N, C-alpha and C positions, 0 to 999 in steps of 0.2 A: 907740188905733189899732193895728192889727196890724203887726208888723214885716214889711218887704218889702225885697228887694234892688232897688236902683235899676236900671231897664232901661237897658242900654247903647245909647244913641242912636247909630244908624249910618245914614248917608244911604242910602236905597234906591237912589240913583243913584250908581254907581261913578265914572263919567267922563261929562262932558257938554261937547261942543264945539258951540256954537251950538244949533241945534234937535236935533242928534243926541245922544241920551242912551243910555248903556249901563247897564242896571239889573242889580242882583245877581240878580234872579229870572231874567232872560234868560240871564245868565252861568251860572246853575245848570243850566239846560236844556242849554246848549251844552257845558259841562264834563261833564255827565252822559252826554251822547251820545258825546262824544269819548273819555271814560274807558271807557265800556262797549264802544265800537268797538275800542279798543286791547286790552282784555282778551279780548274775544270772538274776535279774530283768533288768539289763542294757545290758547284753549279748543277751537276747532273742530279743531285739529291733534292733540288727544289721541286716542289709539286707543279705539274705532274712529273714524276721521275721518268727520265728517258733512257737511263742506263745505270749500271752499277759502278761503283768505284773501281772494282776489279777490271771491268771492261775499259774504263778510261786508262788504267795502267797498261792494259794490252794495246790500246790504241796509240800509245806513245811511240811504239816502234813503227807503226803504219804511218803516222804523221811525219816522223823524222825522215823516213824514206821518201815520202811525198814531197817534203820541202827540198831535200837535197837533189833528188832525181829531177823533179819538176823544175826547180830553180835553175839547174844546170842546162837541161834540155831547152828550157824557155829562153835562156840567154843565147844558146846556139842557134835556135830557130828564129827568134825575134830580132836579135841584134847583129849577129855576124854569121849568117848562113853561108855566105860565099867563102869566108876564110876557113870555116870548119869543113866545108865540102872539099876544099883543096887540101886541107891538113886534118883529116879525120882523127888522127891519134891525139891531136891537141884537145879534143873533147875531154879526154881523161885527165888533163893537167889542171885539175881544180885548184891546186895550190897557186896557180898564176892568177886566180880571180876570175870573175865572170859568173854572176848569179842574177837571175831575174825574179823579182817579187811576183810578177804576174804568172810566170811559169811555176813558181813555188805554190801559188794559190791554186792553180789548176791541179797540181800534184796532190795537194791536200783534199781538194774536192773529190778527186778520183779515190783517194784513200777512204774518205767518209762513205762514199757510195759502196765500195767493195766491203768495207768493214761492217756497215749496217746490214748489208745483204747477208753476210756470213753469220752475224749475230742476231739477225731478225729484229733489228731495232727500228724505231721510227726515225727515218733519215732526216727529216726537216727539224724535228725536235732535238735530235742529237746535234745537228749542224748549228742550231741556235746557241747551244751551250759551248760548243767548241770554238766557234768564230768569236764569241764574246771575249776570249782570252788572247786572241792572236795579236792585238796591238802591243802586248807586252814585248813580244819578240821583235816587232817592227821598231819600236822605240829604241830598244837596245842595239838593234842592227844599225840604225841611223847614227846613234852615238858612236858606234864603232867606225862608221864611215868618216865621221868627223875626226876621230883620233888618228885614223889612217891618212888624213888630209886628202881624201878622194871624193869624187862626186860633188865638187864644190860648185858654188853658184856663179852667176853672171857678174860681170864687172859693174860696180855701183859706187855711188858717193855717199851712201847712208853712213851715219856716224859709227855704226857698229860693224862696218865692213872689215874684212880681214885679208891679209896677204898670205895665201897658202903656199907652202914651200914647193908644191908641184904645179901651182897655177899661174906662174909668171909673176911679174912685178905689180900688176894691177890689183887694187882692193876689190874683193868679191863678197857677194852675199854668203854668209854661213848657212847655206840652204839645207845642209844636213840637219841643223838644229831646228829650222823651220819645220822640216818634215817629221822630225822626232816629236815635235810638239803637236802638229796637226794629225799625222797618221798614227801616232802613238798615244800621247797623253789625252788629247781631246777626244779622239775616237774611243779610247778605252773608257773614259768617263761616261760618254754617251751610251755605249753598249751595256755598261754596268747598271746604269739607271733603267734602261729598257728591260734587261733580263731579270731584274729584281721586281718587276711589276707583274703580278699574277695575270692581269688582263692581257698583257703583251705576251707572256709565255704561252697563253692559251691560243695565240695566233701563230701556229706553227710556220716557221720560215721567216717570220717578220724580223727577228734579230739578225739572222743570217743575211737577209736582204739589206738591212741597215748597215751591216758591216761592208758588204760589197759596194753599195752606193756611197757610203761614208768614206771608205778608202778611196774610191774612184774620184770623188769630188776633191778630197784633200790632196791626192796625188796630182790631179789636174791643175789645181791652184799652185802647188809647190813647184811644178815644172816651169812656171813663169819666172821663177827665181834661180832655177838650177841650170847650169851650163850643159847643153846637149852633148852627148858623146861625140868626140871629134870625128869618128869614122861614120857617123850618121848625119849629124847636123840637124837642121830643120827639115821637116817632111811636108806632107800634104797641108796646104793652106797655112804654112808656117808653124804647124804643130810639131811637137816632139814625139818620139816613139812612146815615151811614158804616157803622154796625153792620149794618143790614139789607142793604146791598149787599155786605158782607163774607161773609155766611152762604153765598151760592152759591159764592164763591171757595173757602171752606173745604171745602164738600162736593165740588166738582169736583176740587180738589187731592187730597183723601183718596181719591177714586175713581181718579184717575190713579196714585197711589202703589200702591194695592192691586192694580190690574190690570197694573202694570208687570212684564214677564217678561224674564229675561235672554236675550241673544242666544246662539246656539249657538257662534259663532266666538269665538276667544280675543281678549281685549281688553287684555291686560297688555302 
């Protein structure tokens, strides 16, 4: 039998009082939104200012709706359209799980476009500051996936492999932790370095493009270690759904970075 690190069993429910249960996954969403809101309020004040802190406060509601509605609809359309077409009421059963990051990203993009039009804000400049904080929520979400023992990795014999309680007897990659590190920690550091450079902030859309391309690359790599969803398996040319959905993100992100041009006004 291959060596494997024992999986640290953690109750997915943090606190339960009667029928009310607070789960780590829900807490990850809440903490990610609050942490992103706190940091975004500071980033929008960097020169050139792209919004007021009050506007960021108002945007929290928009982005929350974008994440939840986009994430759920993305899962329905990208991952299990046949099931939900046959059982449309199941779309409302969000407590049973089923959220797509790519769908959530589209939801936030729509929220940014609509909010900036309403508030008459520079959309690309605003997107630069908002996307710079997104990896906070991604990292926390992946850690919650690990606690829930879900979305585990492929079978492996690496020394740090784990046997997940829902993944059978074989040792597997703790791919949730890989993704938390790449899509969360490393991407966050990269974006913070970029957004704090006046010359980069002057290139409207560059940071947003770096987020899209950076996440796409990190997700594409991470999918090589993650077990594909059983109801999908491997798709075109052996790629997973996560990889196929990441390709457009990489292309759009690269396009945004290449077209980003500096403002004429001073930003230092």
